[in-house]
C-alpha positions in Angstrom: -23.9 21.7 -2.7 -20.6 19.8 -2.2 -19.8 16.2 -3.0 -19.9 15.1 0.7 -23.2 16.8 1.3 -24.7 14.9 -1.6 -23.4 11.6 -0.3 -24.5 12.6 3.3 -28.0 13.4 2.1 -28.3 9.9 0.4 -26.9 8.1 3.5 -29.0 10.2 5.9 -32.2 8.4 4.8 -30.8 5.1 5.9 -28.9 6.3 8.9 -32.0 7.9 10.5 -33.8 4.6 10.4 -31.2 3.3 12.9 -31.5 6.3 15.2 -28.4 8.1 14.2 -28.0 11.8 13.4 -27.2 13.3 10.1 -23.7 14.1 11.5 -23.1 10.3 11.4 -24.0 10.2 7.7 -21.6 13.0 7.0 -18.9 11.2 9.0 -19.5 8.0 7.1 -19.4 9.7 3.7 -16.1 11.5 4.6 -14.5 8.3 5.9 -15.4 6.4 2.8 -13.3 8.8 0.7 -10.6 10.0 3.2 -10.2 8.2 6.6 -7.7 10.8 7.8 -10.1 13.7 7.2 -12.9 11.8 8.9 -10.9 11.4 12.1 -10.3 15.2 12.2 -14.0 15.8 11.4 -15.0 13.4 14.1 -12.9 15.3 16.6 -14.6 18.5 15.7 -18.0 17.0 15.9 -17.3 15.5 19.3 -15.7 18.8 20.6 -18.8 20.8 19.5 -21.2 18.2 20.9 -22.9 17.4 17.6 -22.3 13.7 17.9 -22.0 11.2 20.8 -18.9 9.0 21.3 -20.9 5.9 20.5 -22.4 7.4 17.4 -18.9 8.6 16.3 -17.3 5.2 16.8 -20.1 3.4 14.9 -20.0 5.9 12.1 -16.2 5.5 11.8 -16.6 1.7 11.7 -19.2 1.8 9.0 -17.1 4.3 7.0 -14.0 2.0 7.5 -15.9 -1.0 6.0 -17.1 1.1 3.1 -13.6 2.6 2.5 -12.0 -0.9 2.5 -14.5 -2.3 0.0 -14.7 0.7 -2.3 -11.2 2.3 -2.2 -8.6 0.3 -0.4 -8.8 -3.2 -1.8 -9.3 -2.3 -5.5 -6.6 0.5 -5.4 -4.0 -0.8 -3.0 -4.3 -4.3 -1.7 -5.1 -6.1 -4.9 -2.2 -4.5 -6.9 0.1 -5.2 -3.9 -0.8 -8.9 -3.9 -0.6 -9.2 -7.7 3.0 -7.9 -7.5 3.9 -10.9 -5.3 1.5 -13.7 -6.3 -0.4 -14.9 -9.5 -3.6 -13.0 -10.2 -5.9 -15.9 -9.1 -4.2 -16.3 -5.8 -4.1 -12.5 -5.2 -7.8 -12.4 -5.9 -8.5 -15.2 -3.4 -6.4 -13.4 -0.8 -8.2 -10.1 -1.2 -11.6 -11.9 -1.2 -10.7 -13.6 2.1 -9.7 -10.3 3.6 -12.9 -8.6 2.5 -15.0 -11.5 4.0 -13.0 -11.3 7.3 -13.7 -7.5 7.4 -17.3 -8.0 6.6 -17.6 -10.4 9.5 -15.5 -8.6 12.1 -16.8 -5.0 11.6 -20.4 -5.8 12.6 -19.0 -7.7 15.7 -17.0 -4.6 16.6 -20.1 -2.4 16.1 -22.1 -4.7 18.4 -19.4 -4.4 21.0 -19.3 -0.6 20.8 -23.1 -0.4 20.8 -23.5 -2.4 24.0 -20.4 -1.4 25.9 -20.4 2.4 25.5 -23.2 4.2 27.3 
């Protein structure tokens, strides 16, 4: 069993409670690690009819939020800001960006959920 399948199985329990398929859990887990790969996977899932457009967009938004919190800010944004600003200021800037993303992503998800049939 592969790494993405293990993550997908763990996410599947939560995803099914919201009415999404296991393909969404797979897409979220892939996007959390590699956003580029998730876009390619999403295209294949859509092409084969395994996932709806709404489900695909919502899964990509959830995956984006997880990617930003888990991978992007600790590995890229924080070191980038530290190279320009003192550590305390860099930490504050990254924290503000995380809070903004945590607020905006659910708003985007609500828009997608209600505007796409």
